[in-house]
C-alpha positions as CSV (number, residue, x, y, z in Angstrom):
1,M,0.1,0.0,-0.1
2,S,1.3,3.7,-0.3
3,Q,2.7,5.8,2.2
4,P,0.7,6.3,5.5
5,R,-0.8,10.4,4.9
6,Q,-0.3,13.1,7.8
7,P,-1.9,12.8,10.8
8,R,-5.3,14.8,10.2
9,A,-6.6,17.5,12.5
10,P,-9.9,17.3,14.4
11,L,-13.1,18.1,12.4
12,P,-13.6,21.9,12.9
13,A,-16.4,22.3,15.5
14,H,-19.1,24.4,12.7
15,I,-19.0,20.8,11.1
16,K,-20.0,18.7,13.8
17,P,-23.9,19.4,14.3
18,V,-24.0,19.3,10.4
19,I,-22.6,15.9,10.4
20,A,-24.9,14.6,13.4
21,A,-27.9,16.4,10.9
22,L,-26.6,14.2,7.8
23,W,-26.4,11.2,9.8
24,T,-29.7,11.4,11.3
25,G,-31.4,11.7,7.9
26,N,-29.7,9.4,6.6
27,L,-31.2,6.9,9.1
28,F,-35.0,6.9,7.4
29,A,-35.0,5.4,3.8
30,P,-32.7,2.2,5.2
31,F,-34.6,1.7,7.8
32,L,-37.5,1.1,6.0
33,V,-36.0,-1.0,3.4
34,S,-34.8,-3.6,5.7
35,G,-38.0,-2.8,7.6
36,V,-40.3,-3.7,4.8
37,A,-38.3,-6.5,3.8
38,A,-39.0,-7.8,7.2
39,M,-42.2,-7.1,7.1
40,L,-43.5,-8.4,3.5
41,P,-44.9,-11.8,5.1
42,A,-47.4,-10.0,6.9
43,I,-48.2,-7.4,4.5
44,G,-49.0,-10.4,1.8
45,A,-50.8,-11.9,4.6
46,D,-53.3,-9.1,4.8
47,F,-53.8,-9.0,0.8
48,A,-53.4,-12.1,0.2
49,A,-50.2,-11.7,-2.2
50,P,-48.3,-13.8,-4.2
51,A,-44.2,-13.9,-4.1
52,V,-43.7,-11.9,-7.0
53,A,-46.2,-9.0,-6.1
54,L,-44.2,-9.2,-2.4
55,S,-41.3,-8.7,-4.8
56,L,-42.7,-6.5,-6.6
57,V,-42.7,-4.0,-3.6
58,M,-39.2,-3.5,-3.3
59,V,-38.4,-3.6,-7.4
60,C,-40.4,-0.7,-7.5
61,Y,-39.0,1.1,-4.6
62,N,-35.5,1.0,-6.6
63,L,-37.3,1.9,-9.6
64,G,-38.4,5.1,-8.0
65,Q,-34.8,5.7,-6.5
66,G,-33.4,5.3,-9.8
67,I,-35.5,7.6,-11.7
68,S,-35.0,10.3,-8.6
69,H,-31.2,10.3,-9.5
70,M,-31.2,10.7,-12.5
71,L,-32.9,13.8,-12.1
72,S,-31.9,15.1,-8.6
73,G,-28.4,16.0,-9.3
74,R,-29.9,18.7,-12.1
75,I,-32.7,19.6,-9.9
76,C,-30.3,20.5,-6.7
77,S,-28.2,22.6,-9.5
78,M,-31.3,24.0,-10.0
79,L,-33.2,24.8,-6.6
80,G,-30.3,24.0,-4.5
81,V,-29.3,21.0,-2.4
82,K,-30.8,22.5,0.8
83,R,-34.4,22.7,-0.7
84,V,-34.7,19.4,-2.2
85,L,-33.2,17.7,0.9
86,L,-36.0,19.5,2.6
87,T,-38.6,18.9,0.0
88,G,-37.6,15.5,-0.2
89,M,-37.9,14.5,3.6
90,A,-40.8,16.0,3.4
91,A,-42.5,14.0,0.9
92,F,-40.8,10.9,2.9
93,C,-43.0,11.2,5.4
94,G,-45.9,11.9,3.6
95,F,-45.9,9.2,1.7
96,S,-45.1,7.0,5.1
97,V,-48.9,8.3,6.4
98,C,-50.4,6.9,3.0
99,M,-48.5,3.5,3.2
100,A,-50.0,2.7,7.1
101,L,-53.6,3.8,5.1
102,A,-53.1,1.6,2.3
103,Q,-56.1,-0.5,1.5
104,N,-54.8,-2.8,-1.0
105,M,-51.5,-4.6,-3.0
106,P,-51.3,-2.3,-5.7
107,M,-51.4,1.1,-3.5
108,V,-48.3,-0.2,-1.5
109,I,-46.6,-1.1,-4.5
110,G,-47.5,2.6,-5.9
111,L,-46.8,4.5,-2.9
112,R,-43.3,2.5,-2.2
113,F,-42.6,3.8,-5.8
114,A,-43.2,7.3,-4.4
115,Q,-40.8,6.9,-1.8
116,G,-38.0,5.6,-3.8
117,L,-38.6,8.5,-5.6
118,A,-38.0,10.7,-2.4
119,A,-35.8,8.4,-0.7
120,A,-33.0,9.1,-3.7
121,A,-33.7,13.0,-3.4
122,I,-32.5,13.0,0.3
123,S,-29.6,10.7,-0.4
124,C,-28.2,12.8,-3.1
125,C,-28.3,15.5,-1.1
126,V,-26.5,14.0,1.8
127,T,-23.9,12.7,-0.3
128,V,-22.8,16.0,-1.9
129,L,-23.5,17.4,1.8
130,S,-21.0,15.2,3.1
131,V,-18.2,15.4,0.5
132,T,-18.4,19.2,-0.1
133,L,-18.3,20.4,3.6
134,A,-15.7,17.7,4.6
135,P,-11.7,18.9,5.0
136,P,-9.9,17.3,2.5
137,Q,-7.9,15.1,4.6
138,Q,-11.0,13.7,6.4
139,K,-13.1,12.9,3.4
140,G,-13.4,9.1,4.4
141,L,-14.0,9.2,7.8
142,V,-16.8,11.9,7.3
143,I,-18.6,10.1,4.9
144,S,-18.0,6.7,6.6
145,A,-19.5,8.3,9.7
146,V,-22.0,9.3,7.4
147,M,-22.6,6.1,5.7
148,S,-22.9,4.0,9.1
149,A,-26.0,5.7,9.3
150,V,-27.1,3.8,6.6
151,Y,-26.1,0.8,8.2
152,L,-27.9,1.5,11.5
153,G,-30.9,2.1,9.8
154,L,-30.6,-1.4,8.0
155,A,-29.8,-3.0,11.1
156,M,-32.7,-1.5,13.0
157,G,-35.0,-2.2,10.7
158,P,-36.0,-5.7,10.5
159,L,-35.8,-6.2,14.4
160,T,-37.7,-2.6,15.0
161,C,-40.3,-3.2,12.2
162,G,-40.2,-6.9,12.8
163,G,-41.2,-6.5,16.4
164,L,-43.6,-3.9,15.7
165,T,-45.3,-5.7,13.2
166,E,-45.7,-8.8,15.7
167,L,-46.9,-6.4,18.5
168,A,-49.0,-3.7,17.2
169,G,-49.3,-4.9,13.1
170,W,-47.3,-3.7,9.9
171,R,-48.9,-0.4,9.6
172,T,-47.7,0.9,13.1
173,V,-44.3,1.1,11.4
174,F,-45.3,3.4,8.9
175,F,-47.5,6.2,11.3
176,L,-43.8,6.1,13.7
177,V,-41.6,6.9,10.6
178,A,-43.6,9.9,9.7
179,A,-43.6,11.0,13.4
180,V,-40.1,11.3,13.8
181,G,-39.2,12.1,10.2
182,A,-41.3,15.0,10.8
183,A,-39.1,16.0,14.1
184,E,-35.9,15.4,11.8
185,L,-37.3,18.0,9.1
186,W,-37.2,20.7,11.5
187,L,-33.5,19.9,12.5
188,L,-32.4,19.7,9.0
189,K,-34.3,22.8,8.2
190,R,-31.8,24.8,11.5
191,I,-28.7,23.1,10.9
192,I,-28.1,22.8,7.2
193,P,-26.1,25.8,6.2
194,R,-27.8,27.7,3.1
195,D,-26.4,26.8,-0.6
196,E,-23.9,29.2,-1.9
197,K,-25.4,32.4,-3.7
198,G,-25.3,31.4,-7.4
199,V,-24.9,28.0,-7.4
200,H,-28.8,27.3,-8.1
201,E,-29.1,30.7,-10.2
202,Q,-26.5,29.3,-12.6
203,G,-28.6,25.8,-13.0
204,A,-31.7,27.6,-13.6
205,R,-30.1,29.5,-16.3
206,H,-29.4,26.1,-18.1
207,G,-33.4,25.2,-17.7
208,F,-34.4,21.3,-17.7
209,S,-35.1,19.1,-20.4
210,F,-38.8,17.6,-19.8
211,A,-38.4,15.4,-22.6
212,S,-35.1,13.5,-21.4
213,A,-36.4,13.3,-18.2
214,A,-39.7,11.4,-19.9
215,L,-37.3,9.5,-21.8
216,A,-35.5,8.7,-18.6
217,V,-38.7,7.6,-16.6
218,L,-40.1,5.7,-19.7
219,S,-37.4,3.6,-20.2
220,L,-36.4,2.7,-16.6
221,S,-40.2,1.6,-16.3
222,A,-40.3,-0.1,-19.4
223,I,-36.8,-2.3,-18.3
224,T,-38.4,-2.9,-14.7
225,F,-42.1,-4.1,-16.0
226,G,-40.7,-5.9,-18.8
227,A,-38.3,-8.0,-17.2
228,T,-40.3,-8.4,-13.9
229,C,-44.5,-8.7,-14.9
230,G,-44.3,-11.4,-17.4
231,F,-46.6,-13.3,-15.6
232,L,-49.3,-10.6,-15.8
233,H,-49.5,-11.4,-19.6
234,P,-47.1,-12.7,-22.4
235,A,-46.8,-8.8,-24.4
236,V,-45.7,-7.6,-21.1
237,K,-42.2,-8.8,-21.9
238,F,-42.2,-7.0,-25.4
239,L,-41.6,-3.8,-22.7
240,L,-38.0,-4.7,-22.1
241,P,-36.4,-4.7,-25.5
242,A,-38.5,-0.8,-26.1
243,G,-37.1,0.2,-22.4
244,F,-33.3,-0.6,-23.9
245,A,-34.1,1.3,-26.8
246,L,-35.8,4.2,-24.7
247,L,-32.2,4.2,-22.8
248,A,-29.8,4.3,-25.5
249,L,-32.2,7.1,-26.8
250,F,-31.9,9.0,-23.9
251,V,-28.2,8.5,-23.6
252,R,-28.0,10.0,-27.1
253,Q,-29.8,13.0,-26.2
254,E,-28.0,13.6,-23.2
255,L,-24.4,13.2,-24.9
256,R,-25.7,15.3,-27.5
257,S,-27.0,18.1,-25.1
258,D,-25.8,21.4,-23.7
259,H,-27.2,21.3,-20.7
260,P,-28.2,17.6,-19.9
261,I,-30.2,16.1,-16.9
262,L,-27.2,13.6,-16.2
263,D,-24.0,14.7,-17.6
264,L,-22.9,11.6,-19.1
265,R,-19.2,13.5,-19.5
266,V,-18.3,14.3,-16.4
267,L,-17.1,10.8,-16.6
268,A,-14.4,11.4,-19.2
269,R,-13.7,14.5,-17.5
270,V,-12.8,13.2,-13.5
271,R,-10.0,10.8,-12.7
272,G,-11.1,7.8,-11.2
273,L,-15.2,8.1,-12.0
274,P,-15.9,5.6,-14.2
275,G,-14.3,2.7,-12.4
276,G,-15.9,3.6,-9.7
277,M,-19.4,3.7,-10.9
278,A,-18.9,0.5,-12.7
279,A,-17.8,-1.0,-9.4
280,T,-20.9,0.5,-7.9
281,F,-23.3,-0.9,-10.5
282,I,-21.7,-4.4,-10.1
283,N,-21.7,-4.3,-6.3
284,Y,-25.0,-2.9,-5.4
285,G,-26.5,-5.1,-8.5
286,S,-25.2,-8.1,-6.4
287,I,-26.6,-7.7,-2.8
288,M,-29.5,-5.2,-2.8
289,G,-32.1,-8.3,-3.8
290,L,-30.6,-10.6,-0.9
291,S,-32.7,-9.2,1.8
292,V,-35.7,-10.2,-0.1
293,F,-34.6,-13.9,-0.5
294,F,-33.3,-13.7,3.0
295,S,-36.5,-12.9,4.6
296,L,-38.7,-15.3,2.7
297,Y,-36.2,-17.7,3.7
298,L,-36.1,-17.2,7.4
299,Q,-39.8,-16.9,7.9
300,Q,-41.2,-19.4,5.1
301,V,-38.5,-21.6,5.1
302,L,-36.9,-22.3,8.7
303,G,-39.9,-20.7,10.3
304,L,-39.0,-17.6,12.7
305,N,-41.7,-15.2,13.2
306,A,-40.9,-11.7,11.8
307,F,-39.0,-10.6,15.1
308,E,-36.8,-13.4,14.8
309,A,-35.9,-12.6,11.6
310,G,-35.7,-9.3,12.3
311,M,-32.6,-10.0,14.6
312,V,-30.9,-12.3,12.4
313,M,-31.4,-10.1,9.4
314,M,-29.8,-7.4,11.4
315,T,-26.3,-8.9,12.1
316,Q,-25.3,-7.8,8.9
317,S,-26.2,-4.3,9.0
318,F,-24.9,-3.8,12.4
319,T,-21.5,-5.1,11.1
320,Q,-21.4,-2.6,8.6
321,A,-22.0,-0.1,11.2
322,L,-19.7,-0.9,13.5
323,L,-16.8,-1.7,10.7
324,S,-17.6,1.4,8.7
325,P,-15.8,3.5,10.2
326,V,-12.7,1.5,10.7
327,A,-13.1,1.5,6.8
328,G,-13.3,5.1,6.1
329,R,-10.0,5.4,8.4
330,L,-8.3,3.1,6.3
331,A,-9.2,4.9,3.4
332,D,-8.2,8.3,5.0
333,R,-4.8,6.4,5.2
334,F,-4.2,4.5,2.5
335,D,-5.2,4.0,-0.9
336,P,-9.5,4.0,-0.8
337,V,-9.3,2.0,-4.1
338,R,-7.5,-1.0,-2.5
339,V,-9.6,-0.9,0.5
340,S,-12.8,-0.9,-1.7
341,T,-11.9,-3.5,-3.6
342,L,-10.6,-5.6,-0.7
343,G,-14.6,-5.1,0.6
344,M,-16.1,-6.4,-3.0
345,G,-13.9,-9.6,-3.2
346,G,-15.3,-10.0,0.8
347,C,-18.7,-9.8,-0.6
348,G,-18.5,-11.8,-3.4
349,L,-17.0,-14.8,-1.4
350,S,-20.0,-14.3,1.5
351,I,-22.5,-14.4,-1.3
352,L,-21.5,-17.9,-2.5
353,M,-21.1,-19.2,0.5
354,L,-24.7,-18.1,1.3
355,T,-25.4,-21.1,-1.4
356,T,-24.7,-23.4,1.4
357,L,-27.8,-22.4,3.2
358,D,-31.0,-25.0,2.8
359,A,-33.9,-26.4,4.7
360,Q,-32.0,-28.1,7.7
361,S,-29.4,-25.4,8.0
362,A,-29.0,-24.0,11.5
363,V,-29.9,-20.2,12.3
364,W,-26.4,-19.4,13.8
365,S,-24.5,-20.3,10.4
366,A,-27.2,-17.9,8.8
367,V,-26.2,-15.2,11.3
368,L,-22.0,-16.0,10.8
369,L,-22.8,-15.4,7.1
370,Q,-24.5,-12.4,7.3
371,A,-21.7,-11.0,10.0
372,S,-19.6,-12.0,6.7
373,L,-21.5,-10.0,4.1
374,G,-21.9,-7.3,6.1
375,T,-18.0,-7.1,6.4
376,G,-17.2,-7.1,3.1
377,I,-19.9,-4.0,2.2
378,A,-18.6,-2.3,5.0
379,F,-14.7,-2.1,3.6
380,F,-16.2,-1.1,0.1
381,V,-19.1,1.5,0.1
382,A,-17.3,4.3,2.2
383,P,-13.9,3.8,0.4
384,N,-15.3,3.5,-2.8
385,V,-17.5,6.8,-1.9
386,A,-14.2,8.4,-1.0
387,A,-11.8,7.3,-3.7
388,T,-14.9,8.1,-6.6
389,L,-16.1,11.4,-5.5
390,G,-12.8,12.7,-3.8
391,D,-11.5,14.7,-7.1
392,V,-15.0,15.7,-8.3
393,P,-14.6,20.0,-8.8
394,Q,-17.7,21.2,-6.5
395,E,-19.1,22.4,-9.4
396,H,-19.5,18.8,-11.1
397,M,-20.3,17.4,-7.4
398,P,-24.2,17.4,-7.6
399,V,-24.2,15.6,-11.2
400,A,-21.3,13.2,-9.9
401,S,-22.9,12.6,-6.7
402,G,-26.4,12.2,-8.6
403,L,-24.7,9.8,-11.2
404,L,-23.2,7.7,-8.2
405,G,-26.6,7.3,-7.1
406,C,-28.2,6.2,-10.1
407,L,-25.7,3.6,-10.9
408,R,-26.0,2.3,-7.1
409,T,-30.0,2.6,-7.5
410,L,-29.9,0.8,-11.3
411,G,-27.5,-1.9,-9.5
412,G,-30.2,-2.5,-7.1
413,L,-32.9,-2.5,-9.5
414,M,-30.9,-5.1,-11.7
415,S,-30.6,-7.3,-8.3
416,H,-34.3,-7.1,-7.5
417,I,-35.2,-7.7,-11.4
418,L,-33.3,-10.7,-11.0
419,M,-34.7,-11.8,-7.8
420,A,-38.2,-11.1,-9.2
421,G,-37.6,-13.2,-12.4
422,M,-36.5,-16.0,-10.4
423,L,-39.1,-16.4,-8.3
424,S,-41.6,-15.7,-11.1
425,L,-39.5,-18.6,-12.9
426,F,-40.1,-21.3,-10.1
427,L,-43.1,-20.2,-8.3
428,G,-45.3,-18.6,-11.1
429,D,-47.6,-16.9,-9.4
430,S,-47.9,-19.0,-6.2
431,A,-47.5,-18.2,-2.6
432,I,-44.3,-19.7,-1.0
433,G,-45.8,-23.0,1.1
434,P,-44.5,-26.3,2.3
435,G,-44.9,-27.8,-1.4
436,N,-42.9,-25.4,-3.0
437,V,-40.4,-24.9,-0.5
438,G,-37.5,-26.5,-2.8
439,R,-38.5,-24.7,-6.1
440,F,-37.8,-21.5,-3.5
441,L,-34.6,-22.8,-2.5
442,E,-33.4,-23.9,-5.9
443,A,-34.3,-20.2,-7.3
444,M,-32.7,-18.5,-4.3
445,R,-29.4,-20.8,-4.8
446,Y,-29.0,-20.1,-8.8
447,T,-29.5,-16.4,-8.2
448,L,-26.8,-16.4,-5.3
449,I,-24.2,-18.1,-7.6
450,L,-25.1,-15.4,-10.1
451,F,-24.8,-12.7,-7.5
452,G,-21.6,-13.8,-6.4
453,S,-20.2,-14.7,-9.4
454,L,-20.7,-11.4,-10.7
455,N,-19.1,-9.8,-7.9
456,L,-15.4,-11.5,-8.4
457,L,-15.4,-10.9,-11.7
458,S,-16.0,-7.2,-11.2
459,L,-12.6,-7.3,-9.3
460,V,-10.7,-6.4,-12.3
461,F,-12.1,-3.1,-11.9
462,G,-11.0,-2.6,-8.4
463,V,-7.1,-3.9,-9.9
464,R,-7.4,-1.5,-12.5
465,R,-8.2,1.5,-10.7
466,S,-5.2,0.4,-8.1
467,M,-2.8,0.4,-10.8
468,Q,-3.7,3.1,-12.5
469,R,-3.7,5.7,-9.1
470,A,-0.3,3.8,-8.4
471,R,1.4,5.2,-11.8
472,E,0.0,8.5,-11.0
473,T,1.6,8.8,-7.8
474,R,5.0,7.7,-9.1
475,N,4.7,10.0,-12.0
């Protein structure tokens, strides 16, 4: 590894309350991501929903995030980061109330899509503020500190939501999230500094292309529903090639536009950005769909209740929250690309080890494998963000953050599409029961092999990035 850097000074006093506010704001979306995964069996039982419909709850949430990440960077440049952050948090709280009042499965799926839109806006703004406000030699520490909230939210979600579901029903969770979110909205409004003058005025002058936005929405929606909803009608599958064609048109239009919504040309201007984006897409594409499989496996195969399953599932995220600050310090001291590559390799190996689980597996083995996966994720995420966005000029930071979030969400969307496709292939529109547990385990095993293999193959990006940085350091 490279030589250790100089010891860093303490964080400035005025930055600490901002980091605390960003940290708490980063809790909500991941809390409900893992929490909803733990509540899926209870939601499905209320509405008599099949396994594929439950998977669409997660798929459409990721679709909403993907669309929002495509647009959030541009909107932040136009309206200001703080204004978009507050709007996103308010919308997230409002949709939580609506979720608590949902009367059928289509409403649940639609509202989770809307929550995904709001959650991505929050995530994009938090990333921009974390990177731009952190002192240069402490980016890894600040990013890992803010990211630890994501892991804590993921860890708390299954346990808290599972417990509340057992005690008071799943609707109680969304009312609680809305109430706490309102308090966080007040905190963010008071503590987050105002945007610098001229930043959003310049973005407003460049305008907003509604044609490009429509292409982004239509392409991602067609790809998502074409890949996951073929069980509704054979013709739905034709949406998949149509979606890719629309996506190609969107990319073509963005590259030709003087003021694109998602400036893909930033990839060519900033060192390390393409490799970091590719690593993000592949890593999230191989881990985000696992929560649904694991929740169904623990409850429908091993027979745990929602609270017990939540306790097992929190192991992964608790490990991430515990080790994320360690990974951030290593990223500040050594080459963050090497640290993130090590984490990616750990993720791939852990996913492949999950294929050993079956109907006779002991719960403790599932706990250990979740902890192993959480370790790999912790050593990948914050160092990768620090390495990818660390050299981005401030004027390009909203777009680069939106682009990174977009690739992260598109990876998660791909993960959930593959997961939903496998469930549809092996189970059709049937709910998981004693008669088809074997088919569910087969779907889970094949998906895990695919995810783990992709993760290990993506190590080539990390090795190339590390070699490139080493050459630049020597020169």
